[in-house]
C-alpha angles and dihedrals in degrees: 000000000000118000110252100155129086112253098242130056126195122266110279095022121111132209111216137161114261090244091062093062107024142039117239121196136161127226130251103214126112126222089248093063090070116111128190097230100036123152097227135043118258115206122204137143092302126097087223117080115235127204133241138180094225134053129213098191136032103190143071114291144159108242121212127184112231094209142036140064095289125040102200114173120219130195119230135171124195136034116339140163119226132209119237090245098051132079137225120203118203130186113258111228092320094300090139136021102247094213089055092048089050092053091048093048093048092048091051098036093126088076092070091057090046095055101034116114134223133064107234097030123022117225140187119222121205092249094054092055095041091052097055109119117232131202107232124195122182113294091253090054092046088056095051092045090052091046093053094049093043090057092056087046087054095051090046091054094047089050090048091052092050090053092049095051094045090051089050088049091051093050092055093040093051091053092053098044092048094050105028104022122199124327092334114159102176124066142177136196120261141166086268094052126257114347135168113288097240091052125102128212118212138165112251091246091057095040101081094257116138111215114207123183122218124258113287145165120020094357092065106114115239120233090257090061092063119105134180091235127026148119106285136035112226115200134189126194090276087075091067121078134152089005092299137097114256119196100191090105096044125154126185129207126199125262093254092055091047091057088056096058112095104211144335097095114146129231126199114279093024117144114217126204127192110230104174136051102352097025132190098040112137132201137180123218098211131155092271088078109085097207113098098187115052129156125183133220127244111272090058127088129210120217111199116182129212126226094284095063128062108229093215087055093052090051092051087045099046093046094049127111088243088065097035090061088051091053092050091052095054100044114127129194129038108220093040107021114210141187109220112226089216090061094042094053089057098054109118114228133190115248118194123182117293089252094053092042091056092047089048090052092047096051094048089043092056090052089047089053093051091051090047090052092052093046088053090051089050089052094050091048092048090053090046090051089050095052091042089054093050094049101039103037092049098048093240088124118034125213122228113242 
């Protein structure tokens, strides 16, 4: 086994093998035993919990997948079924406090992947799990450590639930706003379905939106042209994720090389769509982004609106589920999926008045801001949990009993 624990442990602590303090057993159930409407959870290698009409155990356990790329333990109490290549860990005559053991194994879950065997599919064998070493404080300290970490887990789960509920609200709200608008009472039939009477429907190519493809061909900079510092930020579709720009993979090119590029330079309020590879991701170049000079690669498309369209509305529209379904329907190619520009420009879009466009964008932006705030809270809580696990499970910081 690889050494993953610090050499010294605090006075009064022990370091024992897992088999000395807990029982480990695998399940007996096969994948075909899963049923969609089963009465009991069935745990296997998947992160998704299946269902079964029978149960093998009725107690509190730590569940560990026996195959896969990641071996993330989960804590469960009650009746459950277990796949033959998954493991359940039970306490052995109260030799260890199981919630503490769960937190320790979760914090050190990387050791499972490090010691798993196999090349194509990584697997855990029973002896591997049994011979993992555990830091064991006195039982009273185990309970206090587990209590502290569980409190942070609870806050993370509550925050995650708020995020999911708000995202669900946004999806429904977006659908309503892009089809019914705000306080409209009269509607008409259109090729998009029923829409407010004062709205228009236009194809993108006839709506006043300018479509600009990214730089391509001879203008594409070579790897030797990239610098850590320079004049212009050059982005590929890898720099758009979750409908936002990300800059962790940024590269700069010099001012001279920037001048050689023919097109694809962003202006503030541009909407960008990925059209090759991972297609259908959308981003908005607003004033929150600090970079003043950005160009995009081929496989990305700029939508630049005229005075009759509110750019923020376009961004919300083009990143909506309504539009994403349209992108999916028109994808061509299998090895390298693409969105043909000729198909994109013929998409019909709903166009409210400028006043209503602005209001729709403001409402959806407010919901997005709430989601972003809670995502920041979740990140901070996750970092807090990581630091607490390091301090408490190693004994570097002792809890008061």
